[in-house]
C-alpha distance (Angstrom), angle and dihedral (degrees) to the residues before:
residue distance angle dihedral
M1 . . .
N2 3.75 . .
C3 3.80 129.5 .
P4 3.84 99.0 -97.8
I5 3.80 91.3 53.6
V6 3.80 92.0 48.4
G7 3.80 90.2 47.0
L8 3.80 92.0 52.1
R9 3.79 92.0 49.1
V10 3.81 93.9 47.1
S11 3.80 90.1 49.3
S12 3.78 90.2 48.7
V13 3.80 91.9 52.6
I14 3.81 91.6 47.7
F15 3.81 91.8 52.3
G16 3.81 89.2 46.5
L17 3.81 91.5 53.3
M18 3.80 91.3 47.1
G19 3.79 90.4 51.5
L20 3.80 90.4 48.3
A21 3.82 90.7 51.4
H22 3.81 90.7 52.7
L23 3.80 90.6 47.2
I24 3.82 90.2 52.7
R25 3.81 88.7 49.5
I26 3.80 89.7 54.3
I27 3.82 94.3 46.7
L28 3.82 94.7 46.6
S29 3.84 93.4 41.3
L30 3.79 92.1 -128.6
G31 3.79 116.7 176.6
V32 3.77 123.8 -137.4
Q33 3.78 124.6 -159.4
V34 3.79 122.2 -172.9
G35 3.75 112.1 -168.8
G36 3.79 103.8 -42.7
Y37 3.79 95.0 -27.7
F38 3.79 125.1 98.2
I39 3.82 114.0 -142.4
G40 3.80 110.0 -144.4
R41 3.79 124.9 -136.7
R42 3.80 92.1 -115.0
W43 3.81 88.0 73.6
S44 3.79 88.4 57.3
V45 3.80 88.8 55.0
V46 3.81 88.5 55.1
A47 3.81 90.2 46.1
V48 3.84 91.9 50.8
I49 3.80 91.2 52.8
I50 3.82 93.9 46.7
C51 3.82 94.4 44.1
A52 3.79 92.5 47.3
A53 3.80 91.8 49.5
L54 3.81 92.0 49.2
C55 3.81 91.7 45.6
V56 3.81 93.3 53.1
W57 3.81 93.6 41.1
L58 3.82 94.7 51.0
W59 3.81 92.2 44.8
M60 3.82 90.6 51.8
L61 3.82 90.4 49.0
A62 3.81 90.2 51.7
C63 3.81 91.4 49.8
K64 3.80 91.3 47.7
A65 3.82 91.5 48.8
A66 3.81 91.9 48.5
K67 3.80 91.4 49.0
S68 3.82 93.9 48.9
K69 3.82 90.7 47.1
A70 3.83 90.5 52.3
E71 3.81 92.1 49.1
T72 3.82 94.8 48.4
P73 3.82 111.4 95.6
P74 3.79 116.4 -128.5
A75 3.79 116.5 -93.3
K76 3.79 117.6 -99.5
P77 3.79 114.9 -114.9
A78 3.79 116.0 -106.7
A79 3.77 114.9 -102.5
């Protein structure tokens, strides 16, 4: 595996964990207050959708990059 593929997979996992945290917030009805402002649960619904989409998209890019790297023949040495 090369660094871009690892980076895409790590990013995908991070977005997946963030989405899972927002989903847990929705299920447990946890409130969040930043400064004097209350952040409603509907924003967590938006965050779950965005994080899930980014997680799947980055994972698919990593799989596609790994597949194209495996199919590429090795370069011929210069003569």
